[in-house]
C-alpha positions in Angstrom: -20.7 -11.1 -0.9 -17.4 -12.4 -2.3 -14.3 -12.3 0.0 -12.4 -10.2 -2.5 -15.1 -7.6 -2.5 -15.3 -7.5 1.3 -11.5 -7.0 1.5 -11.6 -4.2 -1.0 -14.4 -2.5 0.9 -12.4 -2.8 4.1 -9.3 -1.2 2.5 -11.3 1.6 0.9 -13.2 2.4 4.2 -10.0 2.7 6.2 -8.5 5.0 3.6 -11.6 7.2 3.3 -11.7 7.5 7.1 -8.0 8.5 7.2 -8.5 11.0 4.4 -11.5 12.5 6.2 -9.6 13.0 9.5 -6.4 14.2 7.8 -8.1 16.8 5.6 -10.4 18.0 8.4 -7.6 20.1 9.9 -6.8 21.5 6.5 -10.4 22.5 6.0 -10.4 24.3 9.3 -7.6 26.6 8.2 -8.4 27.0 4.5 -11.6 28.1 2.8 -11.9 25.7 -0.1 -13.5 27.3 -3.2 -14.5 25.5 -6.4 -12.0 27.8 -8.2 -9.1 26.7 -6.0 -6.1 24.9 -7.4 -6.5 21.1 -7.8 -5.5 18.8 -5.0 -2.3 16.8 -5.7 -2.5 13.2 -4.5 0.5 10.9 -4.6 0.1 7.1 -4.2 3.1 5.1 -3.0 3.6 1.5 -2.1 2.8 -2.0 -3.4 0.0 -4.0 -4.9 -2.6 -3.0 -2.3 -2.5 0.7 -3.1 -1.8 0.0 -6.8 -5.0 -2.1 -6.8 -3.6 -5.2 -8.6 -6.1 -6.9 -10.8 -8.8 -4.2 -10.5 -10.2 -1.7 -13.0 -9.2 1.9 -12.2 -12.6 2.8 -10.9 -12.5 0.0 -8.4 -9.1 0.8 -6.9 -9.0 2.3 -3.4 -7.0 5.4 -4.5 -9.7 6.2 -7.1 -12.4 5.9 -4.6 -10.5 8.4 -2.4 -10.1 10.7 -5.4 -13.8 10.7 -6.1 -14.7 11.3 -2.5 -12.3 14.2 -2.2 -13.6 15.9 -5.3 -17.2 15.5 -4.1 -16.5 16.8 -0.6 -14.0 19.6 -1.4 -15.3 20.9 -4.7 -11.8 20.7 -6.1 -10.4 18.4 -8.8 -7.8 15.9 -7.7 -4.7 15.2 -9.8 -3.4 11.8 -8.9 0.1 10.4 -9.5 0.3 6.6 -9.0 3.8 5.5 -8.2 2.8 2.3 -6.4 3.3 -1.1 -8.1 3.0 -4.8 -7.3 5.8 -6.4 -5.4 7.5 -3.1 -4.2 9.7 -3.4 -1.2 10.8 -0.6 1.1 14.5 -1.3 0.5 16.6 -3.9 -1.2 18.4 -5.2 1.9 16.0 -8.2 2.4 15.5 -9.5 -1.2 17.6 -10.7 -4.1 15.0 -9.5 -6.6 16.6 -6.8 -8.8 13.9 -7.0 -11.6 11.9 -4.1 -12.9 8.8 -4.0 -15.2 7.0 -1.5 -17.3 3.7 -2.8 -16.1 2.7 -2.1 -12.5 0.7 -5.4 -12.4 4.0 -7.4 -12.6 5.2 -8.5 -9.2 8.8 -7.1 -9.0 10.8 -5.4 -6.2 12.0 -2.4 -8.1 11.5 0.5 -7.9 11.5 0.4 -4.1 9.0 2.6 -2.3 11.9 4.9 -1.5 12.7 5.0 -5.2 9.0 5.8 -5.8 9.4 8.8 -3.5 12.5 10.1 -5.4 11.0 9.5 -8.8 7.7 11.3 -7.9 9.6 14.2 -6.4 11.4 14.7 -9.7 8.0 15.0 -11.5 6.8 17.8 -9.3 8.1 21.3 -9.8 7.6 21.9 -6.0 7.2 19.0 -3.6 5.3 21.3 -1.2 2.4 21.3 -3.7 1.6 17.7 -2.9 -1.5 17.8 -0.6 -2.1 14.1 0.2 0.1 11.0 0.2 -1.4 7.5 0.4 1.2 4.9 1.1 1.9 1.5 2.4 4.8 -1.0 2.5 6.9 -3.7 4.1 4.8 -6.8 3.5 7.1 -7.8 0.5 10.1 -7.1 2.7 8.9 -9.7 5.2 8.1 -12.0 2.2 5.0 -14.0 1.6 6.7 -17.4 2.1 7.7 -16.3 5.6 4.1 -15.2 6.3 2.8 -18.6 5.3 5.2 -20.5 7.5 2.8 -22.2 10.0 5.6 -22.8 12.6 7.1 -19.4 12.4 5.0 -16.9 14.5 8.0 -15.8 16.5 10.1 -15.6 13.4 7.3 -13.5 11.7 7.2 -11.2 14.7 11.0 -10.8 14.5 11.0 -10.1 10.8 8.1 -7.7 11.0 9.9 -5.7 13.7 13.1 -5.8 11.7 11.7 -5.0 8.3 8.7 -2.9 9.1 10.1 -0.9 12.1 13.1 1.3 11.4 12.8 1.0 7.6 9.3 2.3 7.7 10.3 5.1 10.1 13.1 6.1 7.6 10.6 5.9 4.7 8.1 8.2 6.5 10.8 10.7 7.2 11.8 10.6 3.5 8.2 11.2 2.5 7.5 14.0 4.9 10.8 15.7 4.0 10.1 15.4 0.3 6.5 16.6 0.6 6.5 18.8 3.6 2.9 20.1 3.4 1.3 16.8 2.5 -1.1 14.8 4.8 0.4 11.3 4.9 -1.9 8.3 5.4 -0.3 4.9 5.9 -2.8 2.1 5.1 -2.6 -1.3 6.6 -3.1 -4.8 5.2 -6.2 -6.9 5.3 -6.0 -10.6 6.6 -5.0 -12.9 3.8 -7.1 -15.7 5.2 -10.4 -15.8 7.2 -13.1 -18.2 8.0 -14.7 -17.3 4.7 -11.7 -18.2 2.6 -12.7 -21.2 0.5 -10.7 -24.4 1.1 -10.6 -25.3 -2.5 -7.9 -26.6 -4.8 -6.7 -23.1 -5.8 -5.9 -22.2 -2.1 -4.3 -25.6 -1.5 -2.1 -25.1 -4.6 -1.2 -21.6 -3.4 -0.3 -22.8 0.1 1.9 -25.6 -1.3 3.7 -23.1 -3.5 4.8 -20.9 -0.6 4.4 -23.1 2.5 7.7 -23.6 4.3 8.0 -27.1 5.9 9.9 -27.0 9.2 10.2 -29.4 12.0 7.2 -29.2 14.3 5.1 -27.3 11.8 1.5 -28.3 11.6 0.8 -30.1 8.4 -1.4 -28.5 5.7 -4.8 -30.2 5.8 -5.8 -31.9 2.6 
């Protein structure tokens, strides 16, 4: 099985598990009928939840949509605000670019902007039932993550850029959509023992690898 397929399955399985647990409580208190109103699902974040490079039917949010419709008997109306390259906030990047295509890797709109823009599109934010969201990997920056000598620096940046900013973002989301179940998805490992050591990966590493004193050299 290809690595990309394995990673996609991991992400989907975690989201489905989270959705199952989150909606179980709702199902205990509400009798869901086929004639009930549609479920409103909002997707926020970066390329992982956008599903960069995948057909719609292969994206994780679409798998969640199909699963919910099958298990609740209600249609799901999705709004996809996530896009590739999104950051939580602009304090840690100089990127001020936007794009009309969510496949293009740009920082704007931020995930906080995604929340505001989505809220404007709903007549009532309390009608949103489920929010799938992620974020902060682009705030940390891929070049920092590929710095072989920077584990302590990565830990510091992760705490700084994924700690309080994520807490503020979650408060923003739960305030904007007060009745929604909010599921925060994680990130799969970029590299594993199954990652091919071919020329493409070497070129990718050289593109982002930060050479610092004492850093292990990239094996050729």
